N, CA, C and O of each residue as an XYZ file, in Angstrom:
404
protein
N      56.559     -2.062     32.973
C      55.853     -0.821     33.393
C      55.163     -0.192     32.199
O      55.748     -0.101     31.120
N      53.885      0.256     32.385
C      53.066      0.758     31.294
C      53.535      2.133     31.124
O      53.894      2.816     32.083
N      53.536      2.574     29.837
C      53.784      3.884     29.440
C      52.380      4.675     29.503
O      51.341      4.106     29.169
N      52.398      5.984     29.936
C      51.110      6.702     30.087
C      50.614      7.025     28.677
O      51.392      7.227     27.745
N      49.334      7.064     28.569
C      48.654      7.394     27.338
C      48.481      9.027     27.346
O      47.968      9.593     28.312
N      48.910      9.676     26.292
C      48.756     11.181     26.271
C      47.889     11.393     25.006
O      48.191     10.940     23.902
N      46.804     12.110     25.265
C      45.780     12.294     24.095
C      46.027     13.755     23.571
O      45.955     14.740     24.306
N      46.324     13.804     22.238
C      46.613     15.124     21.620
C      45.269     15.911     21.580
O      44.184     15.362     21.771
N      45.417     17.200     21.325
C      44.337     18.126     21.332
C      43.304     17.664     20.228
O      42.092     17.676     20.441
N      43.864     17.259     19.040
C      43.117     16.755     17.924
C      42.153     15.595     18.368
O      40.963     15.574     18.054
N      42.737     14.687     19.083
C      41.922     13.434     19.450
C      40.921     13.905     20.523
O      39.805     13.387     20.506
N      41.202     14.817     21.440
C      40.247     15.241     22.339
C      39.125     15.849     21.587
O      37.969     15.552     21.887
N      39.393     16.700     20.608
C      38.337     17.261     19.725
C      37.549     16.327     19.015
O      36.339     16.515     18.885
N      38.164     15.265     18.508
C      37.474     14.204     17.807
C      36.474     13.561     18.697
O      35.317     13.402     18.308
N      36.891     13.162     19.941
C      36.004     12.479     20.839
C      34.867     13.314     21.319
O      33.723     12.871     21.423
N      35.235     14.603     21.624
C      34.172     15.645     21.984
C      33.113     15.873     20.997
O      31.939     15.996     21.346
N      33.521     15.939     19.679
C      32.586     16.198     18.647
C      31.717     14.881     18.432
O      30.503     14.977     18.255
N      32.318     13.739     18.450
C      31.483     12.543     18.273
C      30.582     12.356     19.535
O      29.429     11.960     19.366
N      31.005     12.594     20.676
C      30.176     12.450     21.884
C      29.015     13.384     21.842
O      27.904     12.985     22.194
N      29.217     14.657     21.416
C      28.146     15.569     21.249
C      27.075     15.029     20.205
O      25.861     15.072     20.401
N      27.663     14.536     19.116
C      26.695     14.144     18.059
C      25.832     12.876     18.624
O      24.617     12.806     18.437
N      26.468     12.020     19.233
C      25.734     10.856     19.862
C      24.712     11.371     20.998
O      23.553     10.964     21.091
N      25.276     12.275     21.803
C      24.354     12.820     22.938
C      23.019     13.409     22.449
O      21.945     13.310     23.042
N      23.248     14.052     21.252
C      22.060     14.781     20.704
C      20.961     13.687     20.304
O      19.774     13.986     20.172
N      21.462     12.395     20.122
C      20.524     11.346     19.798
C      20.185     10.544     20.986
O      19.001     10.266     21.176
N      21.115     10.132     21.828
C      21.035      9.348     23.005
C      22.149      9.542     23.990
O      23.316      9.353     23.648
N      21.827      9.909     25.189
C      22.940      9.941     26.281
C      23.554      8.709     26.536
O      24.759      8.648     26.777
N      22.736      7.591     26.501
C      23.257      6.226     26.771
C      24.242      5.891     25.674
O      25.314      5.375     25.989
N      23.954      6.151     24.389
C      24.923      5.825     23.407
C      26.089      6.709     23.484
O      27.191      6.220     23.234
N      25.993      7.937     23.796
C      27.109      8.812     24.054
C      28.112      8.296     25.061
O      29.326      8.321     24.855
N      27.507      7.794     26.239
C      28.231      7.358     27.290
C      28.950      6.107     26.882
O      30.084      5.888     27.309
N      28.329      5.268     26.065
C      28.927      3.905     25.691
C      29.994      4.192     24.753
O      30.941      3.407     24.706
N      29.967      5.309     23.926
C      31.023      5.617     23.068
C      32.196      6.061     23.858
O      33.289      5.548     23.619
N      32.068      6.994     24.804
C      33.119      7.425     25.663
C      33.755      6.222     26.486
O      34.977      6.123     26.599
N      32.970      5.413     26.994
C      33.463      4.213     27.739
C      34.291      3.388     26.857
O      35.324      2.890     27.304
N      33.899      3.182     25.531
C      34.679      2.311     24.770
C      36.032      2.964     24.379
O      37.066      2.296     24.352
N      36.002      4.186     24.100
C      37.214      4.885     23.780
C      38.191      4.856     24.977
O      39.392      4.706     24.751
N      37.707      5.001     26.306
C      38.551      4.944     27.453
C      39.109      3.530     27.567
O      40.297      3.348     27.831
N      38.258      2.533     27.369
C      38.625      1.183     27.431
C      39.832      0.876     26.564
O      40.788      0.199     26.943
N      39.705      1.426     25.381
C      40.874      1.160     24.381
C      42.130      1.925     24.785
O      43.248      1.443     24.606
N      41.936      3.083     25.315
C      43.135      3.802     25.947
C      43.763      2.846     26.935
O      44.967      2.599     26.863
N      42.984      2.298     27.859
C      43.638      1.449     28.848
C      44.312      0.217     28.165
O      45.412     -0.167     28.563
N      43.700     -0.370     27.200
C      44.287     -1.554     26.471
C      45.664     -1.209     25.818
O      46.660     -1.912     25.988
N      45.644     -0.047     25.040
C      46.928      0.402     24.520
C      48.038      0.767     25.440
O      49.227      0.640     25.144
N      47.592      1.226     26.566
C      48.576      1.481     27.605
C      49.289      0.250     28.046
O      50.489      0.266     28.321
N      48.483     -0.907     28.119
C      49.085     -2.176     28.539
C      49.750     -2.887     27.403
O      50.720     -3.609     27.635
N      49.302     -2.732     26.213
C      49.699     -3.451     24.987
C      49.904     -2.497     23.792
O      49.175     -2.567     22.803
N      50.978     -1.539     23.909
C      51.183     -0.609     22.945
C      51.352     -1.112     21.498
O      51.053     -0.427     20.520
N      51.844     -2.340     21.436
C      52.057     -2.879     19.989
C      50.915     -3.924     19.619
O      51.115     -4.810     18.788
N      49.675     -3.763     20.304
C      48.674     -4.635     20.065
C      47.741     -4.366     18.915
O      46.793     -5.121     18.697
N      47.979     -3.342     18.201
C      47.295     -2.991     16.942
C      48.220     -2.863     15.675
O      49.374     -2.454     15.798
N      47.741     -3.189     14.564
C      48.631     -3.018     13.350
C      49.005     -1.733     13.043
O      48.262     -0.781     13.284
N      50.184     -1.604     12.488
C      50.719     -0.384     11.948
C      50.021      0.040     10.670
O      49.741     -0.798      9.813
N      49.729      1.355     10.524
C      49.089      1.716      9.336
C      49.928      2.747      8.563
O      49.659      2.997      7.388
N      50.887      3.317      9.175
C      51.845      4.182      8.503
C      53.062      4.349      9.437
O      52.903      4.792     10.575
N      54.179      4.025      9.003
C      55.380      4.189      9.872
C      55.142      3.523     11.197
O      54.841      2.330     11.238
N      55.270      4.287     12.336
C      55.087      3.831     13.623
C      53.649      3.953     14.172
O      53.323      3.509     15.274
N      52.810      4.590     13.319
C      51.450      4.917     13.774
C      50.597      3.552     13.674
O      50.642      2.792     12.707
N      49.851      3.373     14.773
C      49.037      2.148     14.777
C      47.565      2.618     14.864
O      47.223      3.736     15.249
N      46.715      1.603     14.450
C      45.300      1.848     14.371
C      44.524      0.792     15.038
O      44.664     -0.388     14.716
N      43.628      1.213     16.046
C      42.844      0.298     16.815
C      41.340      0.623     16.543
O      40.927      1.758     16.781
N      40.489     -0.371     16.037
C      39.114      0.003     15.757
C      38.290     -0.157     16.994
O      38.541     -1.007     17.850
N      37.291      0.697     17.058
C      36.223      0.503     18.083
C      35.336     -0.515     17.611
O      35.066     -0.618     16.414
N      34.822     -1.349     18.577
C      33.974     -2.578     18.181
C      32.493     -2.112     17.904
O      31.828     -2.679     17.036
N      32.012     -1.124     18.615
C      30.603     -0.774     18.485
C      30.203      0.512     17.693
O      29.040      0.856     17.484
N      31.398      1.220     17.255
C      31.204      2.455     16.683
C      32.133      2.567     15.381
O      33.193      1.943     15.347
N      31.760      3.296     14.411
C      32.546      3.353     13.218
C      33.757      4.371     13.332
O      33.893      5.327     12.569
N      34.584      4.070     14.327
C      35.748      4.836     14.615
C      37.058      3.964     14.734
O      37.009      2.765     15.008
N      38.205      4.633     14.514
C      39.401      4.009     14.751
C      40.266      5.017     15.573
O      40.177      6.235     15.416
N      41.119      4.411     16.470
C      41.937      5.220     17.289
C      43.331      5.094     16.722
O      43.856      3.982     16.654
N      43.975      6.218     16.299
C      45.333      6.229     15.796
C      46.212      6.709     16.858
O      45.984      7.754     17.468
N      47.326      5.869     17.106
C      48.268      6.226     18.155
C      49.609      5.814     17.743
O      49.827      4.980     16.865
N      50.539      6.466     18.449
C      51.946      6.032     18.225
C      52.639      5.867     19.586
O      52.635      6.775     20.418
N      53.251      4.645     19.792
C      54.135      4.503     20.953
C      55.350      5.167     20.843
O      56.010      5.081     19.808
N      55.757      5.894     21.909
C      57.060      6.486     22.107
C      57.768      5.835     23.232
O      57.138      5.050     23.940
N      59.062      6.094     23.475
C      59.749      5.548     24.596
C      59.154      5.707     25.898
O      59.116      4.745     26.666
N      58.626      6.976     26.261
C      58.153      7.224     27.538
C      56.665      7.458     27.588
O      56.122      7.713     28.663
N      56.011      7.383     26.498
C      54.460      7.537     26.462
C      53.929      6.900     25.205
O      54.653      6.461     24.312
N      52.548      6.879     25.196
C      51.821      6.570     23.959
C      51.052      7.830     23.589
O      50.313      8.368     24.413
N      51.210      8.287     22.407
C      50.406      9.480     22.040
C      49.152      8.982     21.171
O      49.312      8.256     20.190
N      47.977      9.395     21.573
C      46.793      9.133     20.887
C      46.666     10.349     20.021
O      46.557     11.481     20.493
N      46.684     10.057     18.620
C      46.856     11.164     17.656
C      45.445     11.629     17.239
O      45.151     12.825     17.226
N      44.604     10.676     16.907
C      43.226     10.916     16.502
C      42.292      9.785     16.902
O      42.658      8.645     17.188
N      40.981     10.257     16.886
C      39.882      9.160     17.058
C      39.005      9.540     15.849
O      38.235     10.501     15.843
N      39.207      8.668     14.804
C      38.806      9.055     13.440
C      37.638      8.245     12.977
O      37.623      7.022     13.113
N      36.603      8.957     12.399
C      35.478      8.247     11.907
C      35.848      7.578     10.622
O      36.539      8.147      9.778
N      35.367      6.322     10.475
C      35.830      5.588      9.350
C      35.328      6.032      7.976
O      35.810      5.581      6.937
N      34.288      6.981      8.010
C      33.819      7.483      6.763
C      34.593      8.632      6.104
O      34.372      8.994      4.949
N      35.528      9.191      6.920
C      36.258     10.318      6.456
C      37.431      9.903      5.631
O      37.857      8.748      5.646
N      37.964     10.891      4.889
C      39.028     10.616      3.917
C      40.289     10.027      4.650
O      40.924     10.682      5.478
N      40.590      8.790      4.297
C      41.749      8.127      4.884
C      43.105      8.781      4.815
O      43.990      8.528      5.632
N      43.242      9.625      3.825
C      44.461     10.433      3.622
C      44.642     11.388      4.801
O      45.772     11.555      5.260
N      43.597     12.015      5.308
C      43.630     12.825      6.363
C      44.060     12.210      7.670
O      44.859     12.742      8.440
N      43.423     10.953      7.878
C      43.700     10.173      9.146
C      45.152      9.755      9.209
O      45.746      9.737     10.287
N      45.699      9.439      8.135
C      47.146      8.970      8.152
C      48.168     10.173      8.346
O      49.367      9.919      8.463
N      47.755     11.325      8.376
C      48.601     12.420      8.538
C      48.289     13.313      9.718
O      48.001     14.491      9.507
N      48.323     12.875     10.825
C      47.952     13.645     12.042
C      49.001     14.802     12.088
O      50.160     14.713     11.682
N      48.381     15.962     12.677
C      49.188     17.110     12.761
C      50.371     17.072     13.730
O      51.456     17.600     13.485
N      50.072     16.393     14.871
C      50.964     16.513     16.007
C      51.297     14.971     16.376
O      50.400     14.133     16.472
N      52.523     14.703     16.552
C      52.910     13.338     16.889
C      53.233     13.134     18.318
O      53.638     12.039     18.708
N      53.082     14.085     19.077
C      53.255     13.792     20.631
C      53.953     14.814     21.181
O      54.212     14.807     22.385
């Protein structure tokens, strides 16, 4: 049985900010970004251990078409998406999400 994916407020804000940035340039690209993020959410729901650990139990899954990684942590009853992090940002900040689920 798959554990549900719960997206933290920080991750929602990350996706929203990136989608707005892409939409200002191309709605088609913004839609592709959102589609890829949701596809990865579905993947990690099915395969919660399918990405490498980056710190403790936090795992990182890269987007293939955009310079972002999804940071998430599997829990017993759900999977928490902690951040959707642009790869050009300070990696120290990505490894320390505010809320773990």
